[in-house]
C-alpha positions, 0 to 999 in steps of 0.5 A: 500500500502506497503512502498518500501525501497531502500533495498527492491528494491535491494533484487533481487541483493542480492539473490533469497531468504532471510532467516529471522529466523530459528528453530533448532532441539532439539539438537540445531545442525540442522536447522529444518525449515527456514522463507524464503522471496522471492526476488521479484525484487522491494520488499521482499515477505512475509515470508513462513515457509520451511522445511530444505529439501525444502531449500536444494532442492532450493539451489540444483536448483541453487537458491541463499540465503542470511540471512536478518535482519529487522532493523528499519522497513527495511530489511538488507542483511546479509551473503550468505548462502551455502551448506557445505558437511561434511562426506556426509551430507549437512549443511546450513552455512554462512561460509565455516567452515567444522563443522558438524552443521548448522550455519546461523549467529544469526538469530532470532528463531521461 
């Protein structure tokens, strides 16, 4: 039985999904894959590896995302994740900066 923390219980309030890690392309500009955890209402689901396309598709379906970081065994909410359009291309960002590069804070890489 897993211990459910207060932070886990509040995950549903944070977002539909949390992103805990990223993998960038060889140029370090575009996110190739993300480690995604579903917010289950009273817990944070196990991580799944999603492609960039899968994450963008869920965001287009009005699903919400935040970055999440594990600290001392507890999930902590990071920043909201948004799609920013620059020159006709979608970018995953935690800020509204119009740079043509993905940016999800300094999440761990895998």
